[in-house]
C-alpha positions, -999 to 999 in steps of 0.1 A, spaced: -464 381 -204 -438 380 -232 -413 406 -244 -385 409 -269 -355 388 -263 -318 399 -261 -298 403 -292 -291 372 -313 -254 375 -307 -257 378 -269 -281 348 -267 -258 327 -289 -228 335 -267 -249 327 -236 -260 294 -249 -226 283 -260 -212 293 -226 -239 275 -207 -237 244 -227 -200 242 -224 -192 250 -188 -219 234 -167 -224 264 -145 -201 284 -123 -190 254 -103 -193 216 -102 -226 202 -90 -224 180 -59 -253 158 -71 -269 163 -37 -307 155 -39 -333 181 -30 -354 159 -6 -388 166 7 -386 177 44 -402 155 70 -408 183 96 -420 216 82 -411 233 115 -374 225 112 -369 238 76 -354 272 75 -338 297 52 -345 324 26 -350 312 -9 -352 330 -42 -377 318 -68 -371 329 -104 -403 332 -125 -414 344 -159 -447 356 -145 -438 392 -140 -475 401 -139 -481 379 -108 -450 394 -91 -460 429 -99 -497 426 -88 -488 409 -55 -502 375 -64 -469 357 -57 -466 374 -23 -499 360 -14 -487 325 -23 -456 331 -2 -477 342 28 -498 310 26 -467 289 23 -452 305 54 -481 293 75 -469 258 68 -432 266 68 -428 294 93 -390 295 92 -387 298 54 -389 331 36 -396 332 -1 -385 360 -24 -394 363 -61 -376 376 -91 -399 382 -120 -378 381 -153 -393 395 -184 -369 379 -209 -368 348 -188 -350 325 -213 -323 350 -223 -315 363 -188 -315 330 -170 -293 314 -195 -267 341 -189 -270 338 -151 -264 300 -153 -228 307 -162 -225 313 -124 -239 295 -94 -263 324 -88 -296 315 -106 -320 314 -77 -329 285 -55 -360 275 -74 -363 282 -111 -381 272 -143 -359 250 -165 -349 271 -195 -358 254 -228 -322 259 -241 -306 237 -215 -300 202 -230 -318 175 -211 -286 155 -207 -270 185 -189 -297 187 -162 -275 170 -136 -249 198 -140 -274 225 -131 -303 210 -110 -306 188 -79 -323 155 -84 -358 154 -68 -361 116 -66 -361 83 -85 -383 86 -116 -397 51 -109 -411 65 -77 -419 100 -89 -439 89 -119 -465 71 -97 -474 105 -82 -467 130 -109 -475 135 -146 -448 146 -171 -419 131 -152 -404 118 -185 -398 155 -194 -369 157 -169 -358 121 -164 -321 117 -168 -307 82 -161 -335 73 -138 -336 106 -118 -362 133 -120 -349 169 -121 -381 189 -124 -418 189 -115 -442 205 -140 -455 240 -131 -487 226 -147 -497 208 -179 -517 222 -208 -539 206 -234 -538 218 -270 -566 234 -289 -582 265 -303 -594 293 -280 -624 308 -297 -653 332 -293 -684 310 -291 -708 339 -295 -691 351 -326 -691 316 -342 -728 312 -333 -735 345 -351 -719 330 -381 -743 300 -378 -717 276 -365 -725 255 -334 -705 223 -339 -668 218 -338 -653 212 -373 -640 177 -377 -616 182 -406 -592 209 -417 -614 217 -447 -644 222 -425 -624 244 -402 -614 266 -432 -651 267 -443 -661 278 -408 -634 305 -407 -647 317 -441 -682 319 -427 -670 339 -397 -654 364 -420 -684 366 -443 -711 367 -417 -695 389 -390 -666 408 -406 -643 397 -377 -608 384 -383 -614 346 -383 -580 336 -371 -551 356 -355 -515 343 -359 -497 366 -334 -470 366 -360 -451 396 -346 -448 382 -310 -438 349 -325 -441 325 -296 -477 315 -303 -464 301 -336 -440 277 -319 -452 256 -290 -489 253 -297 -485 244 -334 -457 219 -327 -478 204 -299 -502 192 -326 -477 164 -331 -498 137 -314 -531 154 -316 -534 147 -353 -524 110 -351 -538 105 -316 -504 90 -307 -486 99 -275 -453 87 -290 -456 107 -322 -430 132 -310 -406 104 -301 -410 91 -337 -394 122 -350 -361 108 -338 -362 82 -366 -384 99 -391 -370 103 -427 -396 128 -437 -415 145 -408 -435 166 -433 -446 138 -455 -482 138 -467 -505 129 -438 -480 133 -411 -488 154 -380 -465 182 -390 -478 182 -425 -514 183 -416 -509 210 -389 -486 233 -410 -508 229 -441 -537 242 -421 -518 272 -410 -506 278 -445 -542 275 -459 -556 299 -433 -531 326 -443 -532 319 -480 -570 320 -480 -569 354 -463 -586 341 -431 -561 357 -408 -552 393 -400 -544 416 -429 -508 425 -418 -492 398 -396 -462 421 -389 -484 443 -367 -500 418 -344 -500 423 -307 -505 395 -281 -519 416 -253 -543 434 -275 -554 402 -292 -568 389 -259 -593 418 -257 -601 416 -294 -610 379 -291 -631 387 -260 -650 414 -279 -656 392 -309 -632 410 -333 -611 379 -335 -626 344 -340 -599 320 -328 -562 314 -319 -544 281 -315 -530 280 -279 -529 258 -248 -557 254 -223 -538 278 -200 -550 307 -223 -587 302 -217 -587 319 -183 -566 347 -196 -591 353 -224 -620 351 -199 -602 376 -177 -599 399 -207 -636 395 -215 -646 404 -179 -623 435 -180 -638 446 -213 -674 442 -200 -680 411 -221 -693 377 -211 -664 354 -200 -686 324 -209 -683 333 -245 -647 321 -245 -646 285 -256 -619 258 -263 -620 233 -291 -597 206 -303 -576 205 -335 -600 197 -364 -590 160 -370 -607 129 -357 -594 94 -352 -621 66 -352 -647 93 -347 -631 110 -318 -610 141 -313 -576 139 -296 -555 165 -279 -520 163 -266 -514 170 -229 -479 185 -225 -459 199 -197 -454 236 -191 -422 248 -176 -407 225 -150 -398 237 -115 -363 227 -105 -339 233 -76 -305 249 -83 -278 223 -78 -258 250 -60 -285 261 -36 -276 262 1 -313 257 10 -323 227 -11 -347 213 15 -365 247 17 -365 249 -21 -380 215 -24 -406 224 2 -417 253 -19 -420 232 -51 -440 205 -33 -463 231 -16 -468 251 -48 -476 219 -68 -499 203 -42 -514 230 -21 -514 264 -38 -541 258 -64 -520 276 -89 -525 251 -117 -563 251 -115 -564 289 -113 -543 292 -145 -565 266 -163 -537 241 -163 -536 204 -156 -520 197 -122 -488 177 -122 -504 156 -95 -521 125 -110 -546 125 -82 -560 159 -92 -589 162 -116 -588 182 -148 -595 219 -146 -629 234 -155 -616 248 -188 -613 212 -201 -649 203 -193 -659 207 -229 -633 181 -238 -646 158 -211 -682 163 -222 -674 156 -258 -651 125 -253 -619 143 -265 -591 119 -258 -563 135 -239 -529 121 -247 -499 127 -224 -470 132 -248 -440 109 -243 -406 126 -237 -385 94 -240 -367 106 -271 -368 144 -265 -330 146 -262 -325 129 -296 -352 149 -313 -338 182 -300 -303 172 -312 -316 167 -347 -337 199 -346 -308 219 -334 -285 205 -361 -311 211 -388 -316 247 -376 -353 243 -382 -365 251 -347 -396 231 -340 -401 251 -308 -392 284 -323 -413 307 -344 -389 313 -374 -398 284 -396 -436 291 -393 -431 328 -398 -414 318 -431 -444 295 -438 -468 324 -433 -446 347 -455 -448 321 -483 -485 318 -478 -491 355 -481 -466 361 -509 -441 380 -489 -415 353 -497 -411 332 -529 -418 295 -529 -445 269 -526 -457 249 -497 -446 216 -514 -411 229 -519 -409 243 -484 -419 209 -469 -394 192 -492 -366 215 -479 -376 209 -443 -375 172 -448 -341 173 -464 -327 194 -437 -341 171 -411 -327 140 -428 -293 155 -432 -292 166 -395 -304 131 -384 -273 117 -401 -249 141 -386 -265 138 -351 -258 101 -352 -293 87 -354 
């Protein structure tokens, strides 16, 4: 569930304050170690979550009840936060930001030791968990992935079949042709941008960096790239496809009126053909289909339409990372919750996500990928801090919606300019920022 954020001024103030002060008090650096005896761990812990829906419908209480069977002296309370990023950043000016929380995207990776307790040596943690590089700071891991997600298009298979399409498109041009057929043969909206809500234009499209080139280090390469939007680059290919979809009128008529919650039902009913999202969205769409009296099996998932050596590739990236507040008085209980939630709850599989545990198999929603030899590439996070520094200095916002909203506005004629000029401007801003950021 996503809602509007706080005012720009308030968020800017919060971010400056958080970045500058390092929380309400100094971190002790004490590790949150896994308890050896569940019966001896005690305390009441507060878990902050962005999943307000699961708090409101009682799902999280059920998880807490199951956890208590293993840890009888620990009580877990939840705080569902609608504007998670905005509110938690403000709370992190103090020591009071729960015992367990999802690491806000705005917190600089290098600042993790100020706010979160180390969970272990990365060399040890990476043998057991995926995505440890995401929160590795100087050899320590500060977060364990809620789950991982593979990139791709959620689509209505029945609708595409009605349009006479049964095979996945292998190139951007074929994808555009297929969208045109969906529009001509069915009258449905071939692609839905979710422009108004914004967030679907950020992470999923940026996560194509690596999917296009089939390179797990493609994101790291942005740290030294002179022109990230050069012809043939991951960002160029991905953003060009988005531009062409809108320019060719293969998306909704008025992007300023889109609605995320409604779009799930519309896709389930075959009124929308496709949306670029993570694999986590498949089960949400299937749930919407079931609620609408439609067939959940009509919801499919396909990779970005580019092949490398005859095979599709898809990035596998971390969702939010679960961390322990460095100021928590119940670090052992907090770590117990994270370990249990990761290893025993079944949450990742239920959400259609990839478990952080390497020993766990991929979820059912990725079976089409396995059956069709789609190569899943875990994205390297080795240079995330440097890339983020350049991104922030450039004010582009790779993980924000603004620059792609402008791309869409140019494509539909709501703003002046051309795709070529826009890419040139983005490249210049990136190069200038790289110089000032010290790369």
